[in-house]
C-alpha positions, 0 to 999 in steps of 0.5 A, spaced: 118 222 283 122 219 277 124 223 271 126 221 264 131 225 259 127 228 254 130 223 248 129 217 253 122 219 254 120 220 247 123 213 245 120 210 251 113 213 248 115 211 241 117 204 243 111 202 247 106 205 241 110 201 236 110 194 240 102 195 241 101 196 234 105 190 232 102 185 238 095 188 236 096 186 228 098 179 230 093 177 235 087 180 231 089 178 224 084 172 224 079 177 226 081 182 221 079 177 216 072 176 218 071 183 218 068 185 211 071 192 208 065 195 207 058 193 211 052 197 213 056 200 219 062 201 216 065 208 216 068 211 209 075 212 209 074 220 209 069 220 215 070 219 223 068 212 226 064 216 231 059 219 225 053 215 228 047 218 228 045 215 235 052 216 238 052 221 244 059 220 246 062 224 240 058 229 234 058 226 227 064 228 223 062 230 216 067 233 211 067 240 214 067 242 221 061 240 225 061 247 228 060 249 220 054 245 219 048 249 217 041 248 221 036 249 215 031 251 220 034 257 223 040 258 218 045 258 224 051 254 225 050 248 230 055 247 236 059 241 238 057 237 243 058 240 250 064 235 252 067 236 245 068 243 244 076 242 244 077 236 240 084 239 237 087 240 244 089 234 248 090 238 254 082 240 255 079 235 251 076 229 255 075 222 254 070 220 248 072 226 244 078 224 241 075 222 234 071 228 233 073 232 227 077 239 227 079 243 222 085 247 221 083 254 223 083 251 230 091 249 230 097 254 230 100 250 225 094 249 220 094 243 216 102 243 215 101 243 208 096 238 208 100 233 211 095 233 217 089 231 213 093 226 209 095 222 215 088 223 218 085 220 212 091 214 213 088 213 220 093 217 225 091 224 228 097 227 232 095 233 237 099 238 241 098 244 246 101 248 251 098 250 257 102 256 262 100 260 268 103 265 271 101 267 278 102 270 285 099 271 291 097 278 292 095 277 299 096 271 304 101 265 305 108 266 308 110 271 303 109 274 296 111 269 291 111 268 284 109 261 281 109 259 273 107 252 271 108 250 264 105 244 260 106 241 253 101 235 252 102 231 245 098 225 243 097 221 237 090 217 236 091 211 231 085 209 228 085 201 227 079 201 222 083 205 217 090 202 219 088 195 220 081 194 218 078 193 225 072 196 225 071 201 231 078 200 234 083 205 236 089 206 240 090 213 244 097 215 246 099 221 250 105 224 254 106 231 258 112 235 259 112 240 265 116 245 268 115 251 273 114 252 281 109 249 285 105 256 288 099 251 291 104 247 295 107 254 298 100 257 300 098 250 303 092 251 299 087 245 299 084 248 292 090 247 287 091 254 284 092 251 277 092 244 274 096 239 278 104 241 278 108 236 275 116 237 273 119 233 268 116 228 263 110 224 264 106 218 260 099 221 259 093 216 258 095 210 253 089 206 252 086 201 247 078 203 245 073 199 242 066 201 239 060 196 239 053 197 237 054 202 232 058 207 236 053 207 242 057 202 246 065 204 247 070 200 251 077 202 253 082 199 257 089 201 259 092 207 263 087 212 264 085 218 269 078 217 272 077 224 273 077 225 265 071 221 264 067 221 271 064 227 275 066 232 270 062 237 267 064 241 260 063 248 263 069 246 268 074 247 263 073 255 263 076 255 270 084 255 272 083 252 279 084 245 279 079 246 285 073 245 280 077 243 273 077 238 271 073 235 277 071 237 284 078 237 288 074 233 293 074 226 289 082 226 288 083 229 295 079 223 298 082 218 294 088 219 290 086 213 285 081 218 282 087 222 279 088 224 272 095 226 269 099 230 271 102 227 274 099 220 274 094 215 273 092 208 274 091 202 270 084 201 268 078 199 264 071 203 263 065 203 259 060 208 256 053 206 253 048 211 250 042 208 253 037 213 249 039 219 245 039 223 251 041 218 257 048 215 258 051 210 263 058 210 264 062 205 269 070 204 270 074 200 275 081 202 276 088 200 280 089 203 287 097 204 286 098 211 290 105 211 287 102 211 280 097 216 281 103 220 283 107 219 277 105 217 270 111 213 269 110 208 274 107 201 271 106 196 277 099 194 279 101 192 286 106 196 290 103 196 297 096 197 295 090 192 294 083 192 292 080 197 286 076 203 285 070 202 282 066 208 279 059 209 275 055 215 273 048 216 269 048 222 265 042 226 262 044 230 255 039 235 254 038 238 247 045 235 244 042 231 238 044 234 231 037 236 230 035 239 237 034 246 238 033 247 245 038 250 250 043 245 252 044 242 258 048 236 262 046 233 269 050 227 272 049 223 278 054 217 280 058 214 286 065 211 287 067 205 292 074 203 293 077 197 297 084 199 298 087 201 305 087 208 307 091 212 312 087 215 318 087 222 319 090 226 322 097 223 323 096 217 318 100 212 322 094 207 322 090 204 316 083 202 315 080 199 309 075 202 304 072 209 302 066 211 298 062 217 296 057 220 291 057 226 286 051 230 283 053 235 278 049 239 272 050 245 268 044 248 263 044 254 258 039 259 261 039 264 256 041 264 248 039 271 245 041 269 238 037 263 238 038 255 236 044 253 233 048 258 237 053 258 243 052 265 245 049 266 252 049 264 259 050 257 262 049 256 270 052 250 273 052 246 280 056 241 283 056 237 290 060 231 293 060 227 299 064 222 302 061 218 309 068 216 312 071 222 315 077 218 318 080 218 311 077 223 307 080 230 308 074 234 304 068 229 306 063 235 303 064 239 297 059 244 294 060 249 288 056 253 283 058 258 278 056 261 271 059 262 264 057 267 259 060 267 252 059 273 247 058 278 253 061 283 248 058 284 241 065 285 238 068 279 242 063 273 241 067 267 243 070 270 249 067 267 256 066 270 262 066 265 268 065 266 276 065 260 281 064 259 288 066 253 291 066 250 298 070 244 301 069 242 309 075 239 312 074 233 316 073 233 323 079 229 325 083 234 323 085 239 329 082 246 328 078 244 322 075 250 318 071 249 311 076 252 305 072 257 300 074 259 294 071 265 289 074 265 282 073 270 276 076 270 270 075 273 262 077 268 257 080 272 251 080 268 244 084 272 239 084 266 235 081 259 235 088 256 237 090 261 243 086 263 249 089 268 254 085 268 261 086 273 266 084 270 273 083 272 280 082 267 286 081 268 293 081 263 298 078 263 305 082 258 310 086 255 304 089 250 308 082 248 311 084 250 318 084 257 322 089 261 317 089 267 313 086 268 306 090 268 300 088 272 294 091 270 287 092 274 281 095 271 274 094 269 267 093 263 263 095 262 256 093 256 252 096 254 245 093 249 240 098 246 235 
């Protein structure tokens, strides 16, 4: 992988953002003149462009945080949409939530003496977070070892509706700085024990976004991570292992083009359309450059690859409207098709064209003791994927179930206890193939809204997907939102 010095990397990011702004300003000047400053669909300067009653991608963005909006019928606060509960943290926020409003209590640096609010009103929203995980294999592996992973993520969103008066358009630029050691590789585990290991500076997602139909249709094009938008559930961010966070590991294991940062991503375009207030469709097409998937600083489209990855999904967003009082749920079904050439197992010395698969996922809150508008309670989830071409898919079958309980203890109403069990079948083309299985249990302690500390335990049966001894991994993860 190619790593850039910090100063050069920062300069590259700023130059890319500035150049993009210049080109867009020049190319779209004529269009700007045709868009009135105020129209029935225009957004006031102090509101998010996503504050559309019919938009299901983001929650409305009033002057106060959505988490503080009062529900007249119950007197309790309404929670954010499931996928947008962490809008201030670019490391856990998923696609579709970058326009979500967040207040100063969600960040360590607060409002920077009102500077953050001023630049956001102008049309620029900076965010930053630091993730770290210290882990050790209590049992299993060649010997006991410690691993540390740290990642600083920064992002800037440019709201062109405010900056250039182009309704519904924005530009998102992010980058990452990673440090540490690779405990997953040392164990040979098919389920990464923490989010993807990457040392050095990497460009993150960089895409131009445009909203149509009063916010119901969102298009994006640029440098994108497919697993940031597709085949994921909001509850997955409660887990430390990349076996399930942010999407089932089988999708990336079987098709590297599905990867998100770190360490890499692909050129691509995607669309999300709210068919009804509760039914959402999404589709995307992505490049298949394996070098780019392994290094976010690689930009060429073709480096021995061909074809494209096409993926689509249909989601049901239960009780996520601003006036819904039922318990929230989310259900997704989709597929992917990739026309690139894939190396065949087990030696990968011969290639064959094409791979495909399907995925089904769902989460549902089933117990909410404090009633509508509250987040305390029990959520259960399940996920499954299947790839029919075992000659190129190292994990053709994946299954997982789990649960999360928020506010288990009366004095710790925002803490979350989570348990997950996942299963990954190894391709029969690999000698000695045995299914890998993993149990994860953790406690997410939230002393403030911008810090989470997660003691975590994982036990992996047959971590390499072959006949080998199990491994127990114990560690702690810390997330800080700046």
